[in-house]
C-alpha positions in Angstrom: 87.8 196.2 -97.7 86.5 199.4 -99.2 88.7 202.4 -98.7 87.2 205.6 -97.0 86.6 207.2 -100.3 84.5 204.1 -101.5 82.5 204.4 -98.2 81.8 208.1 -99.0 80.8 207.3 -102.5 78.5 204.6 -101.2 76.8 207.0 -98.8 76.1 209.4 -101.5 74.8 206.8 -104.0 72.6 204.6 -102.1 68.9 205.0 -102.8 66.5 203.3 -100.4 63.0 202.2 -101.6 60.5 201.3 -99.0 58.1 198.7 -100.7 55.8 198.0 -97.7 52.9 199.9 -99.5 53.2 197.6 -102.6 55.7 194.7 -101.8 56.6 192.1 -104.4 54.9 189.1 -102.9 55.8 187.2 -100.8 58.7 189.6 -99.6 58.2 192.7 -97.6 61.6 194.5 -97.3 63.7 197.5 -98.0 65.7 197.4 -101.4 69.1 199.1 -101.4 70.7 200.1 -104.7 74.6 199.9 -104.5 76.9 200.9 -107.2 78.5 197.9 -108.9 82.1 199.2 -108.7 81.7 199.7 -104.9 80.7 196.0 -104.6 83.7 195.1 -106.6 85.9 197.1 -104.3 84.7 194.9 -101.4 86.9 192.0 -102.6 86.2 188.6 -103.9 85.9 187.0 -100.6 82.4 188.5 -99.9 79.4 186.5 -101.2 77.7 187.7 -104.4 74.7 189.9 -103.9 71.2 188.4 -103.7 69.5 188.4 -106.9 66.2 190.3 -107.1 63.3 189.6 -109.4 62.9 193.3 -110.5 65.7 194.8 -112.8 68.4 196.8 -111.3 69.3 200.3 -111.9 71.6 200.5 -114.9 75.2 200.4 -113.6 74.4 199.0 -110.2 73.7 195.6 -108.4 71.2 195.3 -105.7 71.0 193.9 -102.3 67.9 192.9 -100.5 67.6 193.6 -96.7 64.4 191.7 -95.4 62.5 193.5 -92.5 62.3 191.2 -89.5 59.1 189.3 -89.5 56.7 189.4 -86.5 57.4 186.4 -84.4 53.9 185.2 -84.2 52.0 186.7 -87.3 54.5 186.4 -90.2 53.1 187.3 -93.5 56.1 185.7 -95.3 55.5 182.4 -93.8 52.1 180.9 -93.1 51.9 178.6 -90.1 49.8 175.4 -89.8 51.6 173.5 -87.2 50.3 170.7 -85.0 51.2 171.1 -81.2 49.8 168.4 -79.2 46.1 168.4 -79.5 46.1 171.9 -80.8 46.8 173.3 -84.3 48.6 176.7 -84.4 47.4 178.7 -87.5 49.1 181.9 -88.6 47.9 183.6 -91.8 47.6 187.1 -93.1 49.1 188.6 -89.8 46.8 186.7 -87.5 47.8 183.9 -85.2 45.3 181.5 -83.5 45.4 178.2 -81.8 42.4 175.8 -82.1 41.8 172.1 -81.4 43.0 169.7 -83.8 40.6 168.2 -86.3 40.8 165.5 -89.0 40.0 168.2 -91.6 43.1 170.1 -90.5 45.3 167.2 -91.1 43.9 167.0 -94.7 44.5 170.8 -95.3 48.1 170.3 -93.9 48.6 167.7 -96.5 47.3 170.0 -99.3 49.4 173.0 -98.1 52.5 170.9 -98.1 51.9 169.8 -101.8 50.8 172.8 -103.7 49.6 172.3 -107.2 49.4 168.5 -106.7 46.3 166.6 -107.4 45.6 164.2 -104.6 42.7 161.8 -104.7 40.3 161.5 -101.8 41.2 157.7 -101.6 45.0 158.5 -101.1 44.1 161.0 -98.3 41.7 158.7 -96.6 44.3 155.9 -96.8 46.9 158.2 -95.4 44.8 159.0 -92.3 44.0 155.3 -91.8 47.6 154.4 -92.2 47.0 151.8 -94.9 47.9 151.6 -98.6 45.4 153.4 -101.1 44.7 150.0 -102.7 42.7 149.1 -99.6 40.1 151.9 -100.5 39.9 151.5 -104.2 38.0 149.3 -106.6 35.6 147.4 -104.2 31.9 148.3 -103.7 29.4 147.8 -101.1 25.8 148.1 -100.4 24.5 151.1 -98.6 22.0 148.8 -96.9 21.6 145.0 -96.4 18.5 143.4 -97.8 17.2 142.5 -94.3 17.6 146.1 -93.2 15.7 147.3 -96.3 12.9 144.8 -95.5 12.7 146.2 -92.0 12.6 149.8 -93.4 9.8 149.0 -95.8 7.8 147.3 -92.9 8.4 150.3 -90.5 7.1 152.6 -93.3 3.9 150.6 -93.8 3.2 150.6 -90.1 3.6 154.3 -89.8 1.5 154.9 -92.9 -1.3 152.9 -91.1 -0.9 154.8 -87.9 -1.1 158.1 -89.9 -4.3 157.2 -91.7 -5.8 156.2 -88.4 -4.7 159.4 -86.7 -6.3 161.3 -89.5 -9.6 159.6 -89.2 -9.6 160.4 -85.4 -8.7 164.0 -86.1 -5.7 163.7 -83.7 -3.8 166.6 -85.2 -0.8 166.3 -82.7 -0.3 162.6 -83.5 -0.8 163.2 -87.2 2.1 165.9 -87.4 4.3 163.7 -85.4 3.7 160.7 -87.7 4.1 162.8 -90.8 7.6 164.0 -89.7 8.7 160.5 -88.9 7.6 159.3 -92.3 9.4 162.1 -94.0 12.6 161.2 -92.3 12.1 157.5 -93.1 11.3 158.3 -96.7 14.4 160.3 -97.1 16.5 157.4 -95.7 14.9 154.8 -98.0 15.4 157.1 -101.0 19.3 157.4 -100.4 19.5 153.6 -99.8 17.4 152.3 -102.7 17.9 152.8 -106.3 15.1 153.3 -109.0 15.0 149.5 -109.4 14.0 149.0 -105.8 17.3 147.3 -105.1 19.9 148.5 -102.5 22.2 151.1 -103.9 25.9 150.2 -104.2 28.7 152.7 -103.5 32.3 152.4 -104.4 35.0 152.8 -101.8 36.2 155.8 -103.6 32.7 157.4 -103.1 32.9 156.5 -99.5 36.5 158.2 -99.2 35.2 161.3 -101.0 32.1 161.7 -98.6 34.3 161.1 -95.5 36.9 163.6 -96.7 34.1 166.2 -97.5 32.6 165.8 -94.1 36.0 166.3 -92.3 36.7 169.3 -94.3 33.3 170.8 -93.6 33.9 170.5 -89.9 37.3 172.3 -90.3 35.8 175.1 -92.3 32.9 175.7 -89.8 35.6 176.2 -87.1 37.7 178.4 -89.3 34.6 180.6 -90.1 34.6 181.5 -86.2 38.4 181.6 -85.5 40.1 182.6 -88.7 37.8 184.0 -91.5 40.9 185.2 -93.5 42.3 181.6 -94.0 38.9 180.4 -94.8 38.5 182.8 -97.5 41.9 181.8 -98.9 40.9 178.1 -98.7 37.5 178.7 -100.5 39.4 180.4 -103.3 42.4 178.1 -103.8 41.2 174.4 -102.7 39.6 172.2 -105.1 37.6 169.3 -103.4 35.7 166.3 -104.8 37.2 162.9 -105.8 40.5 164.8 -106.3 41.8 167.6 -104.2 44.2 170.2 -105.1 45.6 173.4 -103.4 46.3 176.1 -106.2 47.4 179.3 -104.4 47.6 182.3 -106.8 51.0 183.3 -105.2 53.7 180.8 -104.1 53.3 180.5 -100.4 55.9 179.3 -97.7 53.7 177.0 -95.3 55.1 175.8 -92.0 53.3 172.6 -91.4 55.5 170.8 -89.1 54.0 168.4 -86.7 
């Protein structure tokens, strides 16, 4: 144990720097400079002082004393925790609870594996609880040939009705039929290729579209309930066939379910 003389020397030598105004992320704390010889006087039974990222003052060691975090709005740890049918979200000092969405499950997976490239197929398979191979490689048509024939027949019938409505100067019916034809034409355009045959789409593409839709719904809710997290997501999450969470600064996410 230090002698009374050591304690007096410590009191005279300690310099306290409050770094709250410009903390070295992700820590927010108080740094205490203690002369090395005083630390040695404490005896070998005490643990070594915690290392710090910034260089110590010459001739001293440094101990870091972390300020207690706010219990519900910690900036050191971001929260994305499932609680029943709700998701507790804590980020940038704000804590909210929102209903659980499939898109939040996807973000939780990304937050727990930063800087890891994860395919949409892998994410989709994980949600379904099957092997990724179940979603990779095979293809399917966007519409069957019989359904495509029905669409074409419906288009022809609507076109005939539109021509008749125009001849009769029925403006109300003309506008209604034009709207129906526009919707139907868009549907046919997505389902049929340039060769007039039904389009085919890979399971990987289906997975990408499904994941994108889930994330869109989650972002829409975050825009209302937690804009700060949405801004962070827009800046750090890559989407598409491969997804990746790439934060600029290492973050400690609590995503326990």
